[in-house]
PQR file of N, CA, C, O and H, with PARSE charges and radii, in Angstrom:
ATOM      1  N   MET A   1       0.860  -1.173   0.262 -0.4000 1.5000
ATOM      2  CA  MET A   1      -0.003  -0.182   0.198 -0.0000 2.0000
ATOM      3  C   MET A   1       0.993   1.235   0.308  0.5500 1.7000
ATOM      4  O   MET A   1       1.867   1.482   1.139 -0.5500 1.4000
ATOM      5  N   ALA A   2       0.426   2.210  -1.072 -0.4000 1.5000
ATOM      6  CA  ALA A   2       1.722   3.390  -1.139 -0.0000 2.0000
ATOM      7  C   ALA A   2       0.673   4.531  -0.473  0.5500 1.7000
ATOM      8  O   ALA A   2      -0.473   4.879  -0.756 -0.5500 1.4000
ATOM      9  H   ALA A   2      -0.284   2.009  -1.747  0.4000 1.0000
ATOM     10  N   ALA A   3       1.633   4.931   0.542 -0.4000 1.5000
ATOM     11  CA  ALA A   3       1.666   5.484   2.036 -0.0000 2.0000
ATOM     12  C   ALA A   3       1.865   7.065   0.923  0.5500 1.7000
ATOM     13  O   ALA A   3       2.875   7.269   0.251 -0.5500 1.4000
ATOM     14  H   ALA A   3       2.564   4.648   0.773  0.4000 1.0000
ATOM     15  N   PHE A   4       0.549   8.091   0.978 -0.4000 1.5000
ATOM     16  CA  PHE A   4       0.711   9.432   0.124 -0.0000 2.0000
ATOM     17  C   PHE A   4       0.374  10.621   1.591  0.5500 1.7000
ATOM     18  O   PHE A   4      -0.593  10.753   2.341 -0.5500 1.4000
ATOM     19  H   PHE A   4      -0.272   7.925   1.525  0.4000 1.0000
ATOM     20  N   TYR A   5       1.571  11.244   1.492 -0.4000 1.5000
ATOM     21  CA  TYR A   5       1.494  12.203   2.211 -0.0000 2.0000
ATOM     22  C   TYR A   5       0.971  13.774   1.383  0.5500 1.7000
ATOM     23  O   TYR A   5       0.790  13.996   0.186 -0.5500 1.4000
ATOM     24  H   TYR A   5       2.357  11.137   0.882  0.4000 1.0000
ATOM     25  N   ARG A   6       0.829  14.737   2.662 -0.4000 1.5000
ATOM     26  CA  ARG A   6      -0.089  15.866   2.413 -0.0000 2.0000
ATOM     27  C   ARG A   6       2.004  17.037   2.507  0.5500 1.7000
ATOM     28  O   ARG A   6       2.786  17.214   3.440 -0.5500 1.4000
ATOM     29  H   ARG A   6       0.977  14.557   3.635  0.4000 1.0000
ATOM     30  N   LYS A   7       2.021  17.349   1.467 -0.4000 1.5000
ATOM     31  CA  LYS A   7       3.168  18.328   1.615 -0.0000 2.0000
ATOM     32  C   LYS A   7       2.716  19.786   2.351  0.5500 1.7000
ATOM     33  O   LYS A   7       1.809  20.553   2.027 -0.5500 1.4000
ATOM     34  H   LYS A   7       1.385  17.206   0.708  0.4000 1.0000
ATOM     35  N   LYS A   8       3.866  19.896   3.662 -0.4000 1.5000
ATOM     36  CA  LYS A   8       3.475  20.816   4.300 -0.0000 2.0000
ATOM     37  C   LYS A   8       3.502  22.511   3.679  0.5500 1.7000
ATOM     38  O   LYS A   8       4.490  22.870   3.038 -0.5500 1.4000
ATOM     39  H   LYS A   8       4.602  19.273   3.924  0.4000 1.0000
ATOM     40  N   LYS A   9       2.175  23.631   3.969 -0.4000 1.5000
ATOM     41  CA  LYS A   9       2.129  24.281   3.243 -0.0000 2.0000
ATOM     42  C   LYS A   9       3.381  25.352   3.229  0.5500 1.7000
ATOM     43  O   LYS A   9       3.633  25.487   4.427 -0.5500 1.4000
ATOM     44  H   LYS A   9       1.373  23.340   4.490  0.4000 1.0000
ATOM     45  N   LYS A  10       4.321  26.205   2.466 -0.4000 1.5000
ATOM     46  CA  LYS A  10       5.414  27.049   3.061 -0.0000 2.0000
ATOM     47  C   LYS A  10       4.604  28.169   3.079  0.5500 1.7000
ATOM     48  O   LYS A  10       3.671  28.488   2.342 -0.5500 1.4000
ATOM     49  H   LYS A  10       4.117  26.096   1.494  0.4000 1.0000
ATOM     50  N   VAL A  11       5.336  28.973   4.478 -0.4000 1.5000
ATOM     51  CA  VAL A  11       4.769  29.965   5.455 -0.0000 2.0000
ATOM     52  C   VAL A  11       5.537  31.296   4.634  0.5500 1.7000
ATOM     53  O   VAL A  11       6.745  31.514   4.537 -0.5500 1.4000
ATOM     54  H   VAL A  11       6.094  28.713   5.077  0.4000 1.0000
ATOM     55  N   CYS A  12       4.270  32.170   4.036 -0.4000 1.5000
ATOM     56  CA  CYS A  12       5.375  33.486   3.400 -0.0000 2.0000
ATOM     57  C   CYS A  12       5.967  34.115   4.431  0.5500 1.7000
ATOM     58  O   CYS A  12       5.576  34.511   5.529 -0.5500 1.4000
ATOM     59  H   CYS A  12       3.289  31.993   4.115  0.4000 1.0000
ATOM     60  N   GLN A  13       7.394  34.128   3.624 -0.4000 1.5000
ATOM     61  CA  GLN A  13       8.148  35.020   4.877 -0.0000 2.0000
ATOM     62  C   GLN A  13       8.042  37.063   5.271  0.5500 1.7000
ATOM     63  O   GLN A  13       8.292  37.818   6.211 -0.5500 1.4000
ATOM     64  H   GLN A  13       7.711  33.806   2.732  0.4000 1.0000
ATOM     65  N   MET A  14       7.704  37.117   4.357 -0.4000 1.5000
ATOM     66  CA  MET A  14       7.165  38.531   4.446 -0.0000 2.0000
ATOM     67  C   MET A  14       6.385  38.573   5.453  0.5500 1.7000
ATOM     68  O   MET A  14       6.661  39.118   6.522 -0.5500 1.4000
ATOM     69  H   MET A  14       7.501  36.504   3.593  0.4000 1.0000
ATOM     70  N   CYS A  15       5.245  37.938   5.158 -0.4000 1.5000
ATOM     71  CA  CYS A  15       3.948  37.868   6.804 -0.0000 2.0000
ATOM     72  C   CYS A  15       4.188  37.534   8.335  0.5500 1.7000
ATOM     73  O   CYS A  15       3.614  37.867   9.372 -0.5500 1.4000
ATOM     74  H   CYS A  15       5.021  37.495   4.289  0.4000 1.0000
ATOM     75  N   THR A  16       5.910  36.273   7.870 -0.4000 1.5000
ATOM     76  CA  THR A  16       5.988  36.385   9.284 -0.0000 2.0000
ATOM     77  C   THR A  16       7.215  37.863   9.973  0.5500 1.7000
ATOM     78  O   THR A  16       7.580  38.004  11.140 -0.5500 1.4000
ATOM     79  H   THR A  16       6.377  36.002   7.028  0.4000 1.0000
ATOM     80  N   GLY A  17       7.415  38.347   9.310 -0.4000 1.5000
ATOM     81  CA  GLY A  17       8.269  39.701   9.633 -0.0000 2.0000
ATOM     82  C   GLY A  17       9.509  39.919   9.174  0.5500 1.7000
ATOM     83  O   GLY A  17      10.246  40.660   9.823 -0.5500 1.4000
ATOM     84  H   GLY A  17       7.118  38.233   8.362  0.4000 1.0000
ATOM     85  N   LYS A  18      10.071  39.172   7.692 -0.4000 1.5000
ATOM     86  CA  LYS A  18      11.385  39.026   7.067 -0.0000 2.0000
ATOM     87  C   LYS A  18      10.916  40.525   6.194  0.5500 1.7000
ATOM     88  O   LYS A  18       9.740  40.618   5.842 -0.5500 1.4000
ATOM     89  H   LYS A  18       9.472  38.570   7.165  0.4000 1.0000
ATOM     90  N   GLU A  19      11.682  41.420   5.946 -0.4000 1.5000
ATOM     91  CA  GLU A  19      11.920  42.242   4.336 -0.0000 2.0000
ATOM     92  C   GLU A  19      12.780  41.678   3.363  0.5500 1.7000
ATOM     93  O   GLU A  19      13.853  41.074   3.373 -0.5500 1.4000
ATOM     94  H   GLU A  19      12.637  41.345   6.232  0.4000 1.0000
ATOM     95  N   VAL A  20      12.011  42.047   2.570 -0.4000 1.5000
ATOM     96  CA  VAL A  20      12.910  42.480   0.764 -0.0000 2.0000
ATOM     97  C   VAL A  20      12.976  43.770   0.270  0.5500 1.7000
ATOM     98  O   VAL A  20      12.149  44.549  -0.206 -0.5500 1.4000
ATOM     99  H   VAL A  20      11.139  42.538   2.562  0.4000 1.0000
ATOM    100  N   ASP A  21      14.959  43.828   0.655 -0.4000 1.5000
ATOM    101  CA  ASP A  21      15.143  45.267   0.069 -0.0000 2.0000
ATOM    102  C   ASP A  21      15.384  45.105  -1.491  0.5500 1.7000
ATOM    103  O   ASP A  21      15.006  44.004  -1.892 -0.5500 1.4000
ATOM    104  H   ASP A  21      15.630  43.195   1.041  0.4000 1.0000
ATOM    105  N   TYR A  22      15.629  45.482  -1.940 -0.4000 1.5000
ATOM    106  CA  TYR A  22      16.768  45.540  -4.090 -0.0000 2.0000
ATOM    107  C   TYR A  22      17.666  45.825  -3.368  0.5500 1.7000
ATOM    108  O   TYR A  22      18.540  45.145  -3.904 -0.5500 1.4000
ATOM    109  H   TYR A  22      15.936  46.376  -1.614  0.4000 1.0000
ATOM    110  N   LYS A  23      18.413  46.567  -2.115 -0.4000 1.5000
ATOM    111  CA  LYS A  23      19.481  46.630  -1.731 -0.0000 2.0000
ATOM    112  C   LYS A  23      20.602  45.503  -1.401  0.5500 1.7000
ATOM    113  O   LYS A  23      21.792  45.370  -1.689 -0.5500 1.4000
ATOM    114  H   LYS A  23      17.702  47.120  -1.680  0.4000 1.0000
ATOM    115  N   ASP A  24      19.703  44.795  -0.700 -0.4000 1.5000
ATOM    116  CA  ASP A  24      19.962  43.176  -0.113 -0.0000 2.0000
ATOM    117  C   ASP A  24      20.448  42.110  -1.193  0.5500 1.7000
ATOM    118  O   ASP A  24      20.007  40.967  -1.312 -0.5500 1.4000
ATOM    119  H   ASP A  24      18.737  44.903  -0.467  0.4000 1.0000
ATOM    120  N   VAL A  25      21.114  42.513  -1.703 -0.4000 1.5000
ATOM    121  CA  VAL A  25      21.254  41.262  -2.879 -0.0000 2.0000
ATOM    122  C   VAL A  25      21.221  39.976  -2.478  0.5500 1.7000
ATOM    123  O   VAL A  25      20.430  39.246  -3.075 -0.5500 1.4000
ATOM    124  H   VAL A  25      21.472  43.442  -1.607  0.4000 1.0000
ATOM    125  N   GLU A  26      22.243  39.261  -1.146 -0.4000 1.5000
ATOM    126  CA  GLU A  26      21.546  38.294  -0.833 -0.0000 2.0000
ATOM    127  C   GLU A  26      20.544  37.502  -0.848  0.5500 1.7000
ATOM    128  O   GLU A  26      20.508  36.363  -1.315 -0.5500 1.4000
ATOM    129  H   GLU A  26      22.886  39.854  -0.662  0.4000 1.0000
ATOM    130  N   ILE A  27      19.316  38.373  -0.091 -0.4000 1.5000
ATOM    131  CA  ILE A  27      17.652  38.253   0.126 -0.0000 2.0000
ATOM    132  C   ILE A  27      17.154  37.547  -1.472  0.5500 1.7000
ATOM    133  O   ILE A  27      16.623  36.497  -1.835 -0.5500 1.4000
ATOM    134  H   ILE A  27      19.346  39.298   0.288  0.4000 1.0000
ATOM    135  N   ILE A  28      17.758  39.005  -2.247 -0.4000 1.5000
ATOM    136  CA  ILE A  28      17.009  38.714  -3.900 -0.0000 2.0000
ATOM    137  C   ILE A  28      17.275  37.264  -4.725  0.5500 1.7000
ATOM    138  O   ILE A  28      16.541  36.669  -5.514 -0.5500 1.4000
ATOM    139  H   ILE A  28      18.189  39.858  -1.952  0.4000 1.0000
ATOM    140  N   LYS A  29      18.458  36.980  -4.282 -0.4000 1.5000
ATOM    141  CA  LYS A  29      19.001  35.960  -4.811 -0.0000 2.0000
ATOM    142  C   LYS A  29      18.662  34.665  -4.401  0.5500 1.7000
ATOM    143  O   LYS A  29      19.202  33.651  -4.843 -0.5500 1.4000
ATOM    144  H   LYS A  29      19.053  37.463  -3.641  0.4000 1.0000
ATOM    145  N   LYS A  30      17.291  34.700  -3.103 -0.4000 1.5000
ATOM    146  CA  LYS A  30      16.920  33.515  -2.941 -0.0000 2.0000
ATOM    147  C   LYS A  30      15.628  33.491  -3.927  0.5500 1.7000
ATOM    148  O   LYS A  30      15.344  32.313  -4.141 -0.5500 1.4000
ATOM    149  H   LYS A  30      16.852  35.523  -2.743  0.4000 1.0000
ATOM    150  N   TYR A  31      14.808  34.314  -4.555 -0.4000 1.5000
ATOM    151  CA  TYR A  31      13.761  34.644  -5.213 -0.0000 2.0000
ATOM    152  C   TYR A  31      14.282  34.251  -6.517  0.5500 1.7000
ATOM    153  O   TYR A  31      13.417  33.656  -7.160 -0.5500 1.4000
ATOM    154  H   TYR A  31      15.038  35.271  -4.381  0.4000 1.0000
ATOM    155  N   ILE A  32      15.586  34.395  -7.243 -0.4000 1.5000
ATOM    156  CA  ILE A  32      15.191  34.459  -8.833 -0.0000 2.0000
ATOM    157  C   ILE A  32      16.378  32.890  -8.816  0.5500 1.7000
ATOM    158  O   ILE A  32      17.245  32.433  -8.071 -0.5500 1.4000
ATOM    159  H   ILE A  32      16.288  34.878  -6.721  0.4000 1.0000
ATOM    160  N   SER A  33      15.630  32.477 -10.314 -0.4000 1.5000
ATOM    161  CA  SER A  33      16.296  30.524 -10.678 -0.0000 2.0000
ATOM    162  C   SER A  33      18.004  30.716 -10.464  0.5500 1.7000
ATOM    163  O   SER A  33      18.276  31.908 -10.608 -0.5500 1.4000
ATOM    164  H   SER A  33      14.926  32.848 -10.919  0.4000 1.0000
ATOM    165  N   ALA A  34      18.790  30.185 -10.271 -0.4000 1.5000
ATOM    166  CA  ALA A  34      20.013  30.294 -10.400 -0.0000 2.0000
ATOM    167  C   ALA A  34      20.641  29.431 -11.890  0.5500 1.7000
ATOM    168  O   ALA A  34      21.791  29.015 -11.756 -0.5500 1.4000
ATOM    169  H   ALA A  34      18.570  29.217 -10.154  0.4000 1.0000
ATOM    170  N   ASP A  35      19.936  29.138 -13.322 -0.4000 1.5000
ATOM    171  CA  ASP A  35      20.446  29.145 -13.402 -0.0000 2.0000
ATOM    172  C   ASP A  35      19.966  29.991 -15.239  0.5500 1.7000
ATOM    173  O   ASP A  35      20.484  30.028 -16.356 -0.5500 1.4000
ATOM    174  H   ASP A  35      19.001  29.477 -13.431  0.4000 1.0000
ATOM    175  N   LYS A  36      18.710  30.529 -14.579 -0.4000 1.5000
ATOM    176  CA  LYS A  36      18.561  31.922 -16.323 -0.0000 2.0000
ATOM    177  C   LYS A  36      18.693  33.373 -15.809  0.5500 1.7000
ATOM    178  O   LYS A  36      19.034  34.471 -16.248 -0.5500 1.4000
ATOM    179  H   LYS A  36      18.289  30.499 -13.672  0.4000 1.0000
ATOM    180  N   GLY A  37      18.189  32.749 -14.498 -0.4000 1.5000
ATOM    181  CA  GLY A  37      17.823  34.176 -13.250 -0.0000 2.0000
ATOM    182  C   GLY A  37      16.599  34.693 -13.421  0.5500 1.7000
ATOM    183  O   GLY A  37      16.666  35.875 -13.759 -0.5500 1.4000
ATOM    184  H   GLY A  37      17.911  31.857 -14.141  0.4000 1.0000
ATOM    185  N   LYS A  38      15.290  34.198 -13.304 -0.4000 1.5000
ATOM    186  CA  LYS A  38      14.202  34.154 -13.451 -0.0000 2.0000
ATOM    187  C   LYS A  38      13.312  34.065 -12.283  0.5500 1.7000
ATOM    188  O   LYS A  38      13.198  33.136 -11.482 -0.5500 1.4000
ATOM    189  H   LYS A  38      15.235  33.238 -13.030  0.4000 1.0000
ATOM    190  N   ILE A  39      12.795  35.021 -12.320 -0.4000 1.5000
ATOM    191  CA  ILE A  39      11.898  34.847 -10.635 -0.0000 2.0000
ATOM    192  C   ILE A  39      11.101  33.944 -10.127  0.5500 1.7000
ATOM    193  O   ILE A  39      10.101  33.558 -10.733 -0.5500 1.4000
ATOM    194  H   ILE A  39      12.887  35.775 -12.970  0.4000 1.0000
ATOM    195  N   LEU A  40      11.439  33.514  -8.988 -0.4000 1.5000
ATOM    196  CA  LEU A  40      10.732  31.824  -8.894 -0.0000 2.0000
ATOM    197  C   LEU A  40       9.450  32.305  -8.510  0.5500 1.7000
ATOM    198  O   LEU A  40       9.239  33.255  -7.756 -0.5500 1.4000
ATOM    199  H   LEU A  40      12.251  33.827  -8.497  0.4000 1.0000
ATOM    200  N   PRO A  41       8.419  31.427  -9.203 -0.5600 1.5000
ATOM    201  CA  PRO A  41       7.064  31.727  -8.941  0.2800 2.0000
ATOM    202  C   PRO A  41       6.584  31.161  -7.671  0.5500 1.7000
ATOM    203  O   PRO A  41       7.366  30.389  -7.116 -0.5500 1.4000
ATOM    204  N   ARG A  42       5.139  31.452  -6.939 -0.4000 1.5000
ATOM    205  CA  ARG A  42       4.824  31.406  -5.736 -0.0000 2.0000
ATOM    206  C   ARG A  42       4.897  29.881  -4.911  0.5500 1.7000
ATOM    207  O   ARG A  42       4.988  29.536  -3.733 -0.5500 1.4000
ATOM    208  H   ARG A  42       4.503  32.078  -7.390  0.4000 1.0000
ATOM    209  N   ARG A  43       4.802  29.182  -6.248 -0.4000 1.5000
ATOM    210  CA  ARG A  43       4.712  28.064  -5.298 -0.0000 2.0000
ATOM    211  C   ARG A  43       6.264  27.184  -4.920  0.5500 1.7000
ATOM    212  O   ARG A  43       6.612  26.506  -3.954 -0.5500 1.4000
ATOM    213  H   ARG A  43       4.728  29.462  -7.205  0.4000 1.0000
ATOM    214  N   ALA A  44       6.870  27.545  -6.066 -0.4000 1.5000
ATOM    215  CA  ALA A  44       8.583  27.985  -5.267 -0.0000 2.0000
ATOM    216  C   ALA A  44       8.622  28.338  -3.640  0.5500 1.7000
ATOM    217  O   ALA A  44       8.713  27.580  -2.674 -0.5500 1.4000
ATOM    218  H   ALA A  44       6.587  28.096  -6.851  0.4000 1.0000
ATOM    219  N   THR A  45       8.494  30.134  -3.739 -0.4000 1.5000
ATOM    220  CA  THR A  45       8.746  30.764  -2.721 -0.0000 2.0000
ATOM    221  C   THR A  45       7.797  30.005  -1.727  0.5500 1.7000
ATOM    222  O   THR A  45       8.515  29.265  -1.053 -0.5500 1.4000
ATOM    223  H   THR A  45       8.420  30.749  -4.523  0.4000 1.0000
ATOM    224  N   GLY A  46       6.809  29.911  -1.448 -0.4000 1.5000
ATOM    225  CA  GLY A  46       6.047  30.151  -1.009 -0.0000 2.0000
ATOM    226  C   GLY A  46       5.207  31.718  -0.228  0.5500 1.7000
ATOM    227  O   GLY A  46       4.489  32.023   0.724 -0.5500 1.4000
ATOM    228  H   GLY A  46       6.227  30.512  -1.995  0.4000 1.0000
ATOM    229  N   ALA A  47       5.743  32.189  -1.129 -0.4000 1.5000
ATOM    230  CA  ALA A  47       4.927  33.618  -0.841 -0.0000 2.0000
ATOM    231  C   ALA A  47       3.896  34.063  -1.169  0.5500 1.7000
ATOM    232  O   ALA A  47       3.601  33.930  -2.357 -0.5500 1.4000
ATOM    233  H   ALA A  47       6.326  31.941  -1.902  0.4000 1.0000
ATOM    234  N   CYS A  48       2.953  34.757  -0.272 -0.4000 1.5000
ATOM    235  CA  CYS A  48       1.341  34.909  -0.914 -0.0000 2.0000
ATOM    236  C   CYS A  48       1.188  35.279  -1.643  0.5500 1.7000
ATOM    237  O   CYS A  48       1.925  34.641  -2.395 -0.5500 1.4000
ATOM    238  H   CYS A  48       3.193  34.865   0.693  0.4000 1.0000
ATOM    239  N   ALA A  49       0.470  36.326  -2.503 -0.4000 1.5000
ATOM    240  CA  ALA A  49       0.028  36.737  -3.617 -0.0000 2.0000
ATOM    241  C   ALA A  49       0.847  38.768  -3.331  0.5500 1.7000
ATOM    242  O   ALA A  49       1.588  39.659  -3.744 -0.5500 1.4000
ATOM    243  H   ALA A  49      -0.128  36.844  -1.893  0.4000 1.0000
ATOM    244  N   LYS A  50       0.229  38.463  -2.674 -0.4000 1.5000
ATOM    245  CA  LYS A  50       0.733  40.484  -2.540 -0.0000 2.0000
ATOM    246  C   LYS A  50       2.590  40.801  -2.558  0.5500 1.7000
ATOM    247  O   LYS A  50       3.440  41.538  -3.058 -0.5500 1.4000
ATOM    248  H   LYS A  50      -0.373  37.739  -2.339  0.4000 1.0000
ATOM    249  N   HIS A  51       2.352  39.255  -1.306 -0.4000 1.5000
ATOM    250  CA  HIS A  51       3.943  39.951  -1.218 -0.0000 2.0000
ATOM    251  C   HIS A  51       5.118  39.236  -2.898  0.5500 1.7000
ATOM    252  O   HIS A  51       6.150  39.699  -3.384 -0.5500 1.4000
ATOM    253  H   HIS A  51       1.661  38.657  -0.901  0.4000 1.0000
ATOM    254  N   GLN A  52       4.542  38.386  -3.163 -0.4000 1.5000
ATOM    255  CA  GLN A  52       5.007  37.648  -4.511 -0.0000 2.0000
ATOM    256  C   GLN A  52       5.171  38.998  -4.992  0.5500 1.7000
ATOM    257  O   GLN A  52       6.317  39.411  -4.811 -0.5500 1.4000
ATOM    258  H   GLN A  52       3.704  38.009  -2.768  0.4000 1.0000
ATOM    259  N   ARG A  53       4.434  39.767  -5.514 -0.4000 1.5000
ATOM    260  CA  ARG A  53       4.491  41.058  -6.698 -0.0000 2.0000
ATOM    261  C   ARG A  53       5.099  42.907  -6.286  0.5500 1.7000
ATOM    262  O   ARG A  53       5.153  44.037  -6.772 -0.5500 1.4000
ATOM    263  H   ARG A  53       3.504  39.430  -5.661  0.4000 1.0000
ATOM    264  N   HIS A  54       5.603  41.750  -4.489 -0.4000 1.5000
ATOM    265  CA  HIS A  54       6.525  43.189  -4.000 -0.0000 2.0000
ATOM    266  C   HIS A  54       8.057  42.748  -4.104  0.5500 1.7000
ATOM    267  O   HIS A  54       9.062  43.432  -3.911 -0.5500 1.4000
ATOM    268  H   HIS A  54       5.560  40.832  -4.094  0.4000 1.0000
ATOM    269  N   ILE A  55       7.895  40.903  -4.601 -0.4000 1.5000
ATOM    270  CA  ILE A  55       9.288  40.718  -4.435 -0.0000 2.0000
ATOM    271  C   ILE A  55       9.486  40.805  -6.126  0.5500 1.7000
ATOM    272  O   ILE A  55      10.649  40.975  -6.490 -0.5500 1.4000
ATOM    273  H   ILE A  55       7.078  40.348  -4.758  0.4000 1.0000
ATOM    274  N   ALA A  56       8.372  40.695  -7.264 -0.4000 1.5000
ATOM    275  CA  ALA A  56       8.852  41.437  -8.462 -0.0000 2.0000
ATOM    276  C   ALA A  56       9.119  42.289  -8.463  0.5500 1.7000
ATOM    277  O   ALA A  56       9.865  42.476  -9.425 -0.5500 1.4000
ATOM    278  H   ALA A  56       7.427  40.556  -6.968  0.4000 1.0000
ATOM    279  N   LYS A  57       8.922  43.471  -7.671 -0.4000 1.5000
ATOM    280  CA  LYS A  57       8.839  44.592  -8.057 -0.0000 2.0000
ATOM    281  C   LYS A  57      10.869  44.763  -7.274  0.5500 1.7000
ATOM    282  O   LYS A  57      11.979  44.842  -7.801 -0.5500 1.4000
ATOM    283  H   LYS A  57       8.317  43.319  -6.890  0.4000 1.0000
ATOM    284  N   GLU A  58      10.678  44.757  -6.740 -0.4000 1.5000
ATOM    285  CA  GLU A  58      12.359  44.683  -5.995 -0.0000 2.0000
ATOM    286  C   GLU A  58      13.790  43.537  -6.775  0.5500 1.7000
ATOM    287  O   GLU A  58      14.971  43.878  -6.853 -0.5500 1.4000
ATOM    288  H   GLU A  58       9.777  44.693  -6.311  0.4000 1.0000
ATOM    289  N   VAL A  59      13.414  42.671  -7.084 -0.4000 1.5000
ATOM    290  CA  VAL A  59      13.958  41.868  -8.169 -0.0000 2.0000
ATOM    291  C   VAL A  59      13.636  43.125  -9.431  0.5500 1.7000
ATOM    292  O   VAL A  59      14.623  43.858  -9.370 -0.5500 1.4000
ATOM    293  H   VAL A  59      12.456  42.395  -7.020  0.4000 1.0000
ATOM    294  N   LYS A  60      13.034  43.468 -10.123 -0.4000 1.5000
ATOM    295  CA  LYS A  60      13.344  44.480 -11.422 -0.0000 2.0000
ATOM    296  C   LYS A  60      14.174  45.829 -10.802  0.5500 1.7000
ATOM    297  O   LYS A  60      15.148  46.342 -11.354 -0.5500 1.4000
ATOM    298  H   LYS A  60      12.232  42.872 -10.173  0.4000 1.0000
ATOM    299  N   LYS A  61      13.752  46.144  -9.922 -0.4000 1.5000
ATOM    300  CA  LYS A  61      15.249  47.567  -9.247 -0.0000 2.0000
ATOM    301  C   LYS A  61      15.937  46.699  -8.844  0.5500 1.7000
ATOM    302  O   LYS A  61      16.967  47.235  -9.252 -0.5500 1.4000
ATOM    303  H   LYS A  61      12.961  45.727  -9.474  0.4000 1.0000
ATOM    304  N   ALA A  62      16.213  46.001  -8.490 -0.4000 1.5000
ATOM    305  CA  ALA A  62      17.765  45.069  -8.871 -0.0000 2.0000
ATOM    306  C   ALA A  62      18.201  45.129  -9.564  0.5500 1.7000
ATOM    307  O   ALA A  62      19.214  45.803  -9.755 -0.5500 1.4000
ATOM    308  H   ALA A  62      15.376  45.565  -8.159  0.4000 1.0000
ATOM    309  N   ARG A  63      17.617  44.415 -10.319 -0.4000 1.5000
ATOM    310  CA  ARG A  63      18.607  44.713 -11.952 -0.0000 2.0000
ATOM    311  C   ARG A  63      18.412  45.414 -12.705  0.5500 1.7000
ATOM    312  O   ARG A  63      18.746  45.067 -13.838 -0.5500 1.4000
ATOM    313  H   ARG A  63      16.795  43.868 -10.164  0.4000 1.0000
ATOM    314  N   PHE A  64      17.509  47.350 -12.471 -0.4000 1.5000
ATOM    315  CA  PHE A  64      18.326  47.984 -13.475 -0.0000 2.0000
ATOM    316  C   PHE A  64      19.096  48.841 -12.635  0.5500 1.7000
ATOM    317  O   PHE A  64      19.472  49.955 -13.000 -0.5500 1.4000
ATOM    318  H   PHE A  64      17.238  47.632 -11.551  0.4000 1.0000
ATOM    319  N   MET A  65      19.396  48.227 -11.249 -0.4000 1.5000
ATOM    320  CA  MET A  65      20.391  48.763 -11.227 -0.0000 2.0000
ATOM    321  C   MET A  65      22.051  48.927 -10.917  0.5500 1.7000
ATOM    322  O   MET A  65      23.060  49.552 -10.588 -0.5500 1.4000
ATOM    323  H   MET A  65      19.090  47.322 -10.953  0.4000 1.0000
ATOM    324  N   ALA A  66      21.062  47.343 -11.501 -0.4000 1.5000
ATOM    325  CA  ALA A  66      23.064  46.839 -11.990 -0.0000 2.0000
ATOM    326  C   ALA A  66      23.341  45.324 -10.756  0.5500 1.7000
ATOM    327  O   ALA A  66      24.148  44.447 -11.066 -0.5500 1.4000
ATOM    328  H   ALA A  66      20.243  46.836 -11.768  0.4000 1.0000
ATOM    329  N   LEU A  67      22.560  45.258  -9.446 -0.4000 1.5000
ATOM    330  CA  LEU A  67      23.326  45.234  -8.439 -0.0000 2.0000
ATOM    331  C   LEU A  67      23.196  43.856  -8.700  0.5500 1.7000
ATOM    332  O   LEU A  67      24.060  43.335  -7.994 -0.5500 1.4000
ATOM    333  H   LEU A  67      21.905  45.971  -9.194  0.4000 1.0000
ATOM    334  N   ILE A  68      22.413  42.697  -9.511 -0.4000 1.5000
ATOM    335  CA  ILE A  68      22.441  41.375 -10.224 -0.0000 2.0000
ATOM    336  C   ILE A  68      21.622  41.630 -11.770  0.5500 1.7000
ATOM    337  O   ILE A  68      20.832  42.484 -12.172 -0.5500 1.4000
ATOM    338  H   ILE A  68      21.711  43.120 -10.084  0.4000 1.0000
ATOM    339  N   PRO A  69      22.169  40.587 -12.294 -0.5600 1.5000
ATOM    340  CA  PRO A  69      22.023  40.227 -13.903  0.2800 2.0000
ATOM    341  C   PRO A  69      20.427  40.217 -14.940  0.5500 1.7000
ATOM    342  O   PRO A  69      19.600  39.673 -14.207 -0.5500 1.4000
ATOM    343  N   TYR A  70      20.153  40.365 -15.473 -0.4000 1.5000
ATOM    344  CA  TYR A  70      19.397  40.015 -15.895 -0.0000 2.0000
ATOM    345  C   TYR A  70      19.534  39.161 -16.573  0.5500 1.7000
ATOM    346  O   TYR A  70      18.473  39.028 -17.183 -0.5500 1.4000
ATOM    347  H   TYR A  70      20.824  40.807 -16.069  0.4000 1.0000
ATOM    348  N   VAL A  71      20.440  38.220 -16.969 -0.4000 1.5000
ATOM    349  CA  VAL A  71      20.604  36.574 -17.439 -0.0000 2.0000
ATOM    350  C   VAL A  71      21.896  36.259 -16.749  0.5500 1.7000
ATOM    351  O   VAL A  71      22.645  37.125 -16.297 -0.5500 1.4000
ATOM    352  H   VAL A  71      21.302  38.328 -16.473  0.4000 1.0000
ATOM    353  N   ASN A  72      22.219  34.355 -16.667 -0.4000 1.5000
ATOM    354  CA  ASN A  72      22.546  34.520 -16.178 -0.0000 2.0000
ATOM    355  C   ASN A  72      23.380  33.901 -17.609  0.5500 1.7000
ATOM    356  O   ASN A  72      22.739  33.529 -18.593 -0.5500 1.4000
ATOM    357  H   ASN A  72      21.610  33.651 -17.034  0.4000 1.0000
ATOM    358  N   LYS A  73      24.936  33.857 -17.549 -0.4000 1.5000
ATOM    359  CA  LYS A  73      25.303  33.150 -19.035 -0.0000 2.0000
ATOM    360  C   LYS A  73      26.186  31.822 -18.073  0.5500 1.7000
ATOM    361  O   LYS A  73      27.001  31.928 -17.157 -0.5500 1.4000
ATOM    362  H   LYS A  73      25.456  34.159 -16.751  0.4000 1.0000
ATOM    363  N   GLN A  74      25.887  31.199 -18.422 -0.4000 1.5000
ATOM    364  CA  GLN A  74      26.537  29.855 -18.562 -0.0000 2.0000
ATOM    365  C   GLN A  74      27.353  29.698 -19.373  0.5500 1.7000
ATOM    366  O   GLN A  74      27.895  28.600 -19.499 -0.5500 1.4000
ATOM    367  H   GLN A  74      25.225  31.113 -19.167  0.4000 1.0000
TER
END
């Protein structure tokens, strides 16, 4: 008999009190993919819809200010 377990729901880190700012590159890197530099989706980050939009804006600001690259070249 195969046992199926429900995956534990991720909690939004920003709702618990952690801030995401475009100047903090180490935190921003957690929300972009390593291979292509794309913004990770909500199901991967565990962020709520409101904070996922905020994360996207902060990533775009960091890209514009050249703190992180638009694409990661391999």
